[in-house]
C-alpha positions in Angstrom: -32.2 0.5 -19.6 -32.9 -0.8 -23.0 -30.8 -4.0 -23.2 -32.1 -7.4 -24.6 -30.2 -10.5 -22.9 -30.8 -12.6 -25.8 -29.4 -10.5 -28.5 -25.8 -11.1 -29.8 -23.5 -9.4 -27.3 -21.9 -6.1 -28.5 -18.0 -6.0 -28.6 -16.3 -4.4 -25.8 -16.7 -5.0 -21.9 -17.5 -8.3 -20.2 -20.3 -10.7 -21.2 -21.5 -7.7 -23.2 -23.3 -6.2 -20.3 -24.3 -2.4 -20.5 -23.4 -1.6 -16.9 -21.0 0.9 -15.9 -18.9 -0.1 -12.7 -21.0 2.4 -10.6 -24.0 0.4 -11.4 -22.9 -3.1 -10.8 -22.7 -5.3 -7.9 -19.6 -7.1 -9.0 -16.5 -4.8 -10.2 -13.8 -6.6 -12.0 -10.2 -5.8 -12.5 -8.0 -7.6 -15.3 -4.4 -7.9 -14.5 -2.5 -8.9 -17.3 0.7 -10.1 -15.5 2.7 -13.1 -15.9 6.2 -12.4 -14.5 6.5 -15.0 -12.0 5.2 -17.7 -14.3 7.6 -20.4 -13.9 6.7 -23.2 -17.0 4.5 -21.9 -19.7 4.0 -18.3 -20.4 1.1 -16.7 -21.8 -1.1 -16.0 -18.7 -0.7 -12.1 -19.5 -3.1 -12.7 -22.4 -5.4 -14.7 -20.2 -7.8 -11.7 -19.2 -8.1 -10.7 -22.7 -8.7 -14.0 -23.9 -11.4 -14.7 -21.4 -12.9 -11.6 -22.0 -13.4 -11.8 -25.6 -14.8 -15.2 -25.0 -17.1 -14.0 -22.3 -19.3 -12.3 -25.4 -20.3 -15.9 -26.4 -21.9 -16.8 -22.9 -25.6 -16.7 -22.6 -26.8 -14.5 -20.0 -29.4 -16.8 -18.6 -28.2 -19.3 -16.0 -30.0 -22.7 -15.2 -28.8 -22.4 -11.8 -28.6 -18.7 -10.8 -31.4 -17.4 -13.2 -31.2 -13.7 -14.4 -28.5 -12.5 -11.8 -26.6 -10.5 -14.5 -29.3 -7.8 -13.8 -27.3 -7.0 -10.5 -24.8 -5.6 -12.8 -21.1 -6.9 -13.4 -18.8 -4.4 -15.0 -15.2 -4.5 -16.1 -12.8 -1.6 -14.7 -10.5 0.0 -17.4 -7.5 -1.8 -17.3 -4.6 0.0 -15.4 -1.9 0.4 -18.0 0.9 0.2 -15.4 0.3 -3.7 -15.4 1.6 -4.1 -19.1 4.2 -1.7 -18.4 5.5 -3.4 -15.2 4.9 -6.8 -17.0 7.4 -5.8 -19.8 9.9 -4.2 -17.5 9.9 -7.5 -15.3 10.3 -9.9 -18.3 13.9 -9.8 -18.9 15.0 -10.2 -15.2 12.0 -12.9 -14.5 13.4 -14.9 -17.5 16.9 -14.5 -16.2 15.9 -15.9 -12.7 14.0 -18.9 -14.5 16.9 -19.7 -16.9 19.5 -19.7 -13.8 17.2 -21.9 -11.6 16.8 -18.7 -9.2 20.6 -18.0 -9.3 20.1 -14.3 -10.1 19.4 -12.5 -6.9 19.6 -9.0 -8.6 17.3 -9.6 -11.2 14.8 -11.3 -8.8 15.2 -8.5 -6.6 14.0 -6.1 -9.4 11.1 -8.2 -10.0 10.0 -8.3 -6.4 9.9 -4.5 -6.5 7.6 -4.7 -9.7 5.5 -7.4 -8.0 4.8 -5.0 -5.2 3.9 -2.4 -7.5 1.3 -4.9 -8.9 0.0 -5.8 -5.4 -0.5 -2.2 -4.2 -2.5 -1.2 -7.6 -4.9 -4.3 -7.1 -5.2 -3.5 -3.3 -6.3 -0.2 -4.1 -8.7 -0.9 -6.7 -10.0 -3.6 -4.6 -10.3 -1.2 -1.5 -12.0 1.4 -3.6 -14.5 -1.1 -5.0 -15.3 -2.2 -1.3 -15.7 1.0 0.0 -18.1 1.8 -2.6 -20.2 -1.3 -1.7 -19.3 -3.3 -4.6 -18.0 -7.0 -4.9 -14.5 -7.0 -6.0 -13.6 -9.6 -8.7 -10.4 -10.3 -10.8 -9.0 -12.0 -13.7 -5.3 -12.9 -14.0 -2.7 -13.2 -14.9 -0.4 -15.3 -12.9 -1.6 -16.4 -9.4 0.3 -13.9 -7.5 -2.1 -11.3 -9.0 -5.0 -11.6 -6.5 -2.7 -10.9 -3.1 -3.8 -7.4 -3.0 -7.5 -8.1 -3.7 -7.4 -10.7 -0.6 -5.5 -8.2 1.6 -8.2 -5.5 0.6 -11.2 -8.2 1.3 -9.5 -9.3 4.7 -9.2 -5.8 6.1 -12.9 -5.0 5.1 -14.3 -8.6 6.0 -11.9 -9.8 9.2 -12.0 -13.2 9.8 -12.6 -14.0 6.2 -11.8 -17.6 4.9 -10.3 -18.3 1.7 -11.6 -21.4 -0.5 -8.8 -22.3 -2.7 -9.2 -24.3 -5.7 -5.6 -25.2 -7.6 -3.5 -28.2 -8.7 -0.8 -26.5 -6.6 -0.6 -25.6 -2.8 1.4 -22.2 -3.4 2.6 -22.4 -0.1 6.4 -22.1 -1.4 8.6 -19.6 0.4 10.0 -17.1 -2.4 9.9 -19.7 -5.2 13.0 -19.3 -7.6 13.9 -16.2 -5.5 10.4 -14.6 -6.3 8.9 -13.3 -2.9 5.5 -12.4 -4.8 5.8 -15.7 -6.8 2.8 -17.4 -8.0 3.7 -20.4 -6.2 3.9 -18.4 -2.9 0.6 -16.7 -2.9 -1.0 -18.7 -0.2 2.0 -18.6 1.9 2.3 -15.1 1.6 -1.5 -14.6 2.5 -1.0 -16.8 5.7 2.2 -14.8 6.6 1.2 -11.1 5.9 -2.6 -11.2 6.3 -3.6 -11.7 9.8 -7.4 -11.0 9.2 -7.4 -14.2 7.2 -9.1 -17.0 9.3 -8.5 -20.2 7.4 -7.7 -21.5 4.0 -9.3 -24.7 2.3 -7.4 -26.1 -0.5 -9.4 -28.5 -3.0 -7.6 -30.4 -5.7 -4.2 -30.0 -4.5 -2.0 -32.9 -6.3 1.6 -31.4 -7.1 3.1 -30.1 -3.8 6.7 -30.1 -2.4 7.5 -31.6 0.8 8.0 -28.5 2.7 4.5 -27.4 1.8 3.2 -30.8 3.1 4.9 -30.3 6.3 3.4 -26.4 6.6 0.0 -27.9 5.9 0.4 -30.5 8.7 1.8 -28.0 11.2 -0.4 -25.0 10.3 -4.0 -24.8 12.2 -5.6 -22.3 9.5 -5.0 -24.7 6.6 -7.5 -27.2 5.6 -6.4 -29.2 2.3 -8.2 -31.6 0.5 -5.6 -33.5 -1.6 -6.6 -34.8 -5.2 -5.5 -38.3 -4.9 -7.7 -38.4 -1.4 -10.7 -37.2 -3.1 -10.3 -39.6 -5.9 -10.1 -42.5 -3.3 -13.2 -41.4 -1.4 -15.2 -41.0 -4.7 -13.8 -44.6 -5.8 -15.2 -46.0 -2.6 -18.6 -44.9 -3.2 -18.9 -41.8 -1.1 -21.3 -39.1 -2.5 -19.4 -36.0 -3.9 -22.4 -34.0 -2.2 -21.2 -35.7 1.3 -17.5 -34.2 0.5 -19.0 -30.9 -0.8 -20.7 -30.5 2.7 -17.3 -31.2 4.7 -15.4 -28.5 2.7 -18.3 -26.0 3.2 -18.5 -26.8 6.7 -14.2 -25.9 7.1 -15.2 -22.5 6.0 -16.3 -19.4 8.1 -19.7 -17.5 6.9 -17.5 -15.0 4.8 -15.5 -16.5 2.0 -13.2 -15.4 -0.8 -12.4 -17.7 -3.7 -9.4 -17.9 -5.5 -9.6 -20.2 -8.2 -6.5 -21.2 -10.4 -7.9 -23.0 -13.8 -5.1 -25.8 -13.2 -7.5 -26.9 -10.4 -9.6 -28.4 -12.8 -8.9 -31.5 -15.0 -6.5 -30.0 -17.9 -8.9 -31.1 -20.7 -10.6 -27.9 -19.4 -8.0 -25.5 -19.7 -5.0 -27.1 -21.1 -2.9 -24.1 -22.0 -2.6 -23.0 -18.2 0.8 -22.3 -17.1 1.3 -25.4 -15.1 -1.4 -27.9 -15.9 -1.3 -31.1 -14.0 -3.3 -34.3 -14.7 -6.2 -35.0 -12.5 -8.5 -32.3 -10.8 -12.0 -31.5 -10.5 -14.3 -32.0 -13.1 -16.8 -29.4 -14.4 -19.8 -30.5 -12.5 -18.0 -31.1 -9.4 -16.8 -27.5 -9.5 -20.5 -26.2 -10.1 -21.8 -28.5 -7.3 -19.1 -26.9 -4.7 -20.3 -23.4 -5.7 -23.9 -23.9 -5.6 -23.6 -25.3 -2.1 -21.3 -22.6 -1.0 -23.5 -20.1 -2.5 -26.4 -21.3 -0.5 -24.7 -21.7 3.0 -22.0 -19.0 2.9 -21.6 -15.3 2.0 -18.9 -14.9 -0.8 -17.1 -11.6 -0.5 -14.9 -11.7 -3.4 -13.3 -13.8 -6.1 -10.7 -14.2 -8.5 -9.9 -16.6 -11.7 -6.4 -16.6 -12.7 -3.8 -18.5 -14.9 -5.9 -18.6 -17.7 -4.1 -19.4 -21.2 -3.9 -17.2 -24.1 -6.3 -19.5 -26.0 -9.7 -19.5 -27.2 -10.7 -22.7 -25.6 -9.2 -21.7 -22.4 -10.9 -18.3 -22.6 -14.2 -19.9 -23.2 -13.9 -22.3 -20.1 -12.6 -19.3 -17.9 -15.3 -16.9 -19.3 -18.1 -19.7 -18.3 -16.2 -20.5 -15.0 -16.1 -16.7 -14.1 -19.6 -16.2 -15.0 -20.7 -19.1 -12.6 -18.8 -17.5 -10.1 -20.5 -14.1 -10.5 -24.0 -15.9 -10.1 -22.7 -17.9 -7.1 -21.4 -14.5 -5.5 -24.7 -12.8 -6.3 -27.1 -15.6 -5.1 -24.8 -15.9 -1.7 -25.7 -12.0 -0.6 -27.5 -12.1 2.8 -30.3 -10.1 0.8 -30.7 -12.9 -1.9 -33.5 -15.2 -2.2 -31.8 -18.5 -1.8 
């Protein structure tokens, strides 16, 4: 294959790479769905913003080298996602504007959400069956549920590293069973093969969620104020990262809401919150995780429809690809 990684990227595709899904280690699906977004809308166009910005990313990585040679490819977008999102939009807005007091509308959105879940599950399952690593670009944070289900079936006892400003442990938030604010609750309730969830950066949380965190043995939550206090007291971030990684089993799926980072990085995400992880902290965590654990899939979601947000998300996604490929049992550490 004749391909110059230092040449300007060709339009179309992800990172300008020439691979087909069949040739690629990592197979990516984009899910333009925002029906359950409860504050700022626009994450439906987040995947497109990220894919466009990905053409500006230099392929050689100072931490992971020329990992792109393993292959990263974007699946053709499933046209049903946009059809379902457009169908759900009026009902979703009716629910949100009524503060959850539109049960008929919520029920219709829930049915369409289940369609999204199943389509994502089927695509991720096909990727896994063919020996690929599934990855996903969202879309609101409800979108990766099907991918997590597929990964857990393929790798029983997988653990989840959840980076987010929110715990996402609400029960049917606003009447949406499959809300972006409920995905980790749904994972714990419906996907028994997930052995644990480690949450990092949580700083906007409800009292019922805190109660669940205290009661649920599969949950390990690193609240952002606690992390800030430990850092202010002089504890090295490297030591905290060691602790986070040790809480996870050998196989790990990463679900990454960009609002888990400080909001200067992705200010147009759906529900930005002050505080959060900075860029270098995220990269240290990924680097250590990739050296000690096996990453079996990942997603980046809640990307805003803005060039800057797309740029940061593309660079984050590329780092996740590098960490994932480096983490494979056959990779040279």
